[in-house]
C-alpha positions, 0 to 999 in steps of 0.5 A: 877734941879739937875746938878749932875745927868746925863741928858742922864741917865734920858732921857734913863730911861723915854724913855725905856718903850715906845721904847720897846713897840713900837718896840715889834713884834710878830714872826711867831711862836707866831702868829701861836700859837695865832691863834691856841689859838683863834681857840681852845678856840672858838671851846671849847665854840661852842661845849659846847653851842651845847651840851647844846642845843642838850642834852636839860634840861641844868640848872645852878641851882646846880652850882649857889646853891653850890656857896661858898665865899663872893659872894655866897648869890648873886649867890644863890639869882638867884635860885628861892626859894633857901632855899625852904621856899615857897615849904616847906610851908604846911600852918599850924603851927608846933604845929598843928596835921597832917591833910589830908589837909596839902599842901592845904592851903600853898604857893604852893596852891596859886602858883598852883591856879594862874598857872591854872588861867593864863594858862586858860587865856593864851590858852583860855581853854574850860570848859572841859579843865579847869576841867582837869587842876583842876584835874591835880592840885588836883593830884599834891596836893595829891602827895605833901601830900604823899611826906610831910608825907614821909619826915616829920621829915627831913622837920621839922628839916630843918625848925627848923634849919633856925633861927640857920643858920641865926644866924650863918651867922650874927655872925661876929666872925664866919665870920672872924675866919677861924676855926669858919667859917669852923664849920659854913659851915659844919653845914650849909652843913648838914642842907641843906642836910635835904631838898635835897630829899623833894625839889627834889620830890616837883620840880618833881611834879611841873614840871609834873604839868606844862607839863600836864597843858600846854599839854592840849592846842591844837595846835590852842590854842598855836598859837592864841596869836600874842603878847607875851612876855617871862617871869616867873610867880612866887609867891614872886619871888620864885615859882617853876612854870614857864609859858613859854609864857605869854600874855601882859595882864597877870601880870609878878610879877618879871622880874629880872634875875634868873636861868631860864633866865640864862639857856636860855642865856648861850647855845646861848652865848657859841655858839655865842662866839665860832663862833666869836672866830673861825672866828676871828670876833669881837675878842676883844668883844668876848674875853672880854665877854668870859673872864668875863663869866669865871670870874663869874664862878671862883667867884662862887667858890671863891678861898680859901673859905671853901668847894669851888671846884677848878676852875683852868681850868676855870681861865686858859681859862679866862686868855687866853680869856683876852689875845685874847681880848687885843692882837688884835688876830682876825687880824691874819688869822681872819675876823678882818683883813678886818676892820683893813686893811681898817682903816690902808690903808693910814698909812705908816710904818716909816723907822727905 
């Protein structure tokens, strides 16, 4: 032991931080600010959730598809057929001449045929309903042919650019050098723009087909199945067609999380977190869940990545959520006070 050092000084430094934390107290104004922060963040989450449900049609596809940074591929993989390779498949080689049968032998043909078969089995369609569903599919295919002819040049340029984009993404130098990485991202952005309108048309046609076929079912047919699960029938995890409810006898090819699942969860999640925070109930859990959710939003636009959208507001609210989670904010003017007071009913405050 070094006797030249002051023992009191050693003890003072080792005990200073615990003493400071033990004697830390929140003043009345700090408590009021904490309660106000909890309620405002909770109200924001609640209003976001109710707006998504009230307006309907919420989709995180655009947000996930535009992800930037090192985690971009992870988020983009949640979007079915992100690169459009299945939807833009015509079933013919690029060297073959244009034919009226384009889009009648490609991947979407398998998707559409499988969709009407599954819908027929799910709703127990009559023969007349089966014929009507086949007519809907035929009309959808005609619209696809027209769309393909309209955007033929852009689609071919997009497909021809796929190998080049894959090569750029695998180029280590273009990943590590900022200027080359920016050039790569600019090239990829222009390449993606080629398929934007064709894919929009295809998704619109597919959505209309889905609504038309599901609309053939009578009310009695829609309610007859008692054992159903929610799933998505997709061709190789990427078909744009979604069957809302699938009987257990119908195979679900992929149950991994995707954008459709996320779109169903987020509005309910927002409302639930908002209610819990406003009530001050299970605040640590709600605050942590909200903070992690906002952290995932920030990561989709990774700070510093080229082309990323600033996420300052989400980052600030994320820190606020984490603060609520770790500050025991729910026991101040919140329902968390009840279990806290019950657990601490036999504890006595030491006299200082």
